[in-house]
N, C-alpha and C positions, 0 to 999 in steps of 0.2 A: 319434499322442495315440489309436492304438484298444484300445487295451487297458487305458484312465483311465476312471472312472465319470465318464459324463454326463446331468443334471440341468436341463432350461431352466428357470427363472430364474419363469418364471408357474406352475408346477409348483407354487418352494418359496414363490410368495404363497398362491395358494390353502392348502394345508399349513400355514404362517403363522399366518393366518387361524385356522385351526380354532384350532392352540394355544391365541393369545392368544384365541382364543371362553372357553376353557373356563376361565379365569382373570379374563376382565374381562368381565362381563356389559355395562356401556357399549358394550363394541362394536358397530355397525350395517355391515354391506358394506350397499353398493349398488351394482348394478349395471345397464347399459344394455342389454337384451336380449344379451347375450353368456355369461353366467355360462360356459360349457360351455370357449369359449374365454379367456375368463382364471381358467380353474378357478376364480371363488367357488363354483363348482355343487358344490364340496368342505366348505361352509362350511354352504350352504343348505340340503341337507340332516343337519347338525349340528348347527344351529342356524337353522327353516324361519322362526322367528319372529322372527329380529334379518334377517335378510334379505333385502330390501327390493330386483324388478327394478323400474328404472324406464323401462325399453320405452326404443325411440327417441327417445330424446328428454334424450341430453347435459350440453344448457346448464340441464335445469327438473334433474339431476341434479343438479349441480352446488349450485341453490339449497337440491335441502332438506336437502342433506350443511349447507349452512350454517346452516342453521335446524335440523338435531339438534344440531348442533355449539354451539346458545347456551341448548340444551338437558339441558348438562348427559353429552352423547352424545359417544363417538371415531366417528364416517364414516368408511370408509372407502367414498369412489366409487371405483369399478374399471371401465376398457372398453378401450380399443384407446388407443396413445397418439397418434394421430391424428385421436381423437377428443376423448381431455380436453386437451390441446396445446391440438390449434386449434379443431375446429371449436368448443367453451366455454369458449376466451380469456377473452373478456369475461367471465362467470361467474364464474371463477376469480380471474379478478384483481379488478372489484367485487364479486363476491359474498364471496370467503372471506382473497382479501390484503389488498383493503384493510381490510375490517374486522379482520385476522389475527386468523380463525380458527383452531380447533384442528380441519379439515381433512386426512384423510390420502385422495393421489394416490394409485391402486397401476397405470399405464397400463402395459402389455401391446402385447405387439408391433409394436415401434419397432425405427428402422432399415432398411437393406436383409437383414435376414438373415428381417425378413417372409417372402421370398420370392415364389412365385408370386401376391401378393394384389399386386403390382407400383406404380408411382408413388405412388397415388395413397392405398394405406395405408402406404409405405415411410414414415415420419414421422421423416427426419433433424434438426427443427428444433426436437427438445420439449423439448432443454434448453439454447441461447438461450431461448428463451420464460419458460419458468417461470426462470430465473435469471433473468430481470429485471424478478420482480414481488420489488418489497421483501419479504426476511423469508422468504421461501419457500426452506425446506431443499431439494436437491438431490439425491439421492441414485439413482448407476447401479450396483445390488452386478455383481460377476464370477461369483460363481456360486452355486451350493443356499447349499450355508454362510448364506455372506454376503448372500443374497437376504432369506435368513430371519431375522436376524439383526435387518439395514435396517428392520424391518418391523413384528419389537420397538421399536428405537431409536425406529421414526416416530411409533410408540402409545406408546415414554413419552416424548418431545419436547412441548411445550405448543407452539403453532402448526402455520402449515400445511408439508404436505411438498409433495414431488412423488419416485416412484417409479421410476422405471423397467426393466423387463423385458422379456426376447428370451420368443420361438416356441422358438426353434432350443435341440436342447439341446447347454452345453458341460460341459468338464472342469470336477472337482471341484477348483480348488487348494485349497482354506482349510483340505484337513482336516490340521488340523496341534494337537497341546492346548497351543498359549499361541498359537491365531490370538482378536483380542481387537475386534470392533468399533465403534469410537465416532467419531459421528454429523463433519466434520472433519476426520477427524484420517485421512492418507494412512500407508501401508506400505510400507513396505520390502522388497520380495520377494528383490530380490539384487541387493549391493554390487559396483560398478565405480565404477573410471575414468576411460574415456576420454570416454564418452555418458550421458545420461541419459533413460534412458527413463517420460511419464508416461502409462501406460496405461487406458482404464474399460471397467468393463462387459467384455463378451467376449474384446474385446479383450486382454484380462491375459493371458490364455492365450496368446494367438498370439506376446504381444509374448515373454512368456518362454518361447517355443519359441524366436523371432526370436532374441533372445540369447544361447542356446544356436551359433546360425550362427554367429552374428558374433565367439563365442566361437573355435572354431576357424580363426579368420580371424584373433586374433589382438589381437583388439577387447571391451573387456571395458563393456560395458554393464551398469551400473545400473536396475536396472527395479522402479521405484515403482509402486506399484497405489493409483491416486484414485479413491474408491468414492462421497464428494463432492465434489460442483462446487460448489457451494455451500451451508458457507462455506469454500471453501478452506483445504488445510491450507498457508495460504504461506508459516510458516515453512522445511514441508519442500521447500520449490519453491527456494526460495533457496538452500539450504545445499544440498542438489544440484544446481544449476546448478552452486553457484562451486567446487563439488568433483573436478562432470568436464568445467565450460569447453560445455560442448555439449546443448543441449535439445531431445528426438522427443517430440508429442505426438502419441497415435492415441488413436481413436475412431470409432466408427460411427454418423456423426453429420458433417454440414458441419463444414470444419473452421472456415470462421466462426459463431463464437459459444460456444460450445459448447467443452468443458475446452479446445483452442490457446489459442481466444481468452482466454480468465482465467488460463490461463497467463501467459500471454505480456503480458498485461494486471502481470500483478504483474513483472515483470523488467524490462519496462520501465521500471517505477519504483523498484525497489530494486535488479536487480542486473541488467544488461544482456547480454543473452548472445546467441550465436546460437539460431537455432531453430527445425529443419524441423516444420510439423502433419504430416500424417496424419488424410486423416480423405474423405472421401467429397470431392470436390472442384469446382465449380459446377451440377451438374448432378441433374437427377432419378433416382430408382433405373430400376428394371425388371422387369417380371417375371422368374422365374426360381428353377432349384435353390436355395437359401437359401448355402449349400457354395460352386458356383462362380459368387455374383455377388459374396461374399465374396472368389474368388480374382481377378475379374477387375477386381473394382474394385483391387487392391491392397491389402484388408483383412484378409491370417494371414501367417505367420510365413513365409511368403516373400519376399509383400513388402514386410513391412517390412521383413526383411534386407538387401531389396537397396536399396527407399530410406537407412536410417541410414551400412551400408555406402559408400555412395557420398556424403553430409553426410560424412563420417564424416574420409570419408578424402583 
């Protein structure tokens, strides 16, 4: 996929905020001394009066965002996923989730693709933590186009939204005229009959590549982009599972609590199906180049291909 255009979704986040800022004066961006890394610095340059640096005080930033939302503003609080979902969890839960305030959380640098920053910064539990908060929408876009659409959809949605963005540049796969983003609606990218692969985030492009490899082995895989972890597109999950009879979930997240768990919860209640969850096992990440880590943890197309092939056969 070397010839495919690649963009990090954190870049998309920053660019989308600028475009939204031109149209909506009530949009305020908060950051925690990481504007260069989260790419909200682009918004800061365009709208310096509407970009607030809260310093290395993420819990306080969540409280400020909550307060702003009660004054008619639409705050986007931005920091690394480890700090947004981890360090500030209590404040996100109690100050934003509990009163169901209109705060948007832009969490960048999620997953092992953070790379050299290592296990302390490679947040692999954020989807699990955020989807457990009542009323919280959880979005994990797959590429630049989807990330920009997700930011706009988050602004239009009334209520708390958690958005997960990555550091690593990923292929642009949604550059087609009929692409449409809708919160809570998955997208079938490839029809199939032998196995359903539900993927999220950067794993969507890897799943598509794996499906091509499986096709060469006579395995017809259906690939579904689940960009919204919560609310999950239950109807699509059940329909695809009943069609193929086997389900695989793929995520750059611990296999517990994220997409795999969400899909299993639906299927065990509505359409019991054999499921293989692909993600990071019960272990922390490590420091190293992002692409090498994705390969080591078998989250690249090759790793997905091998696991799905064994599962189906």
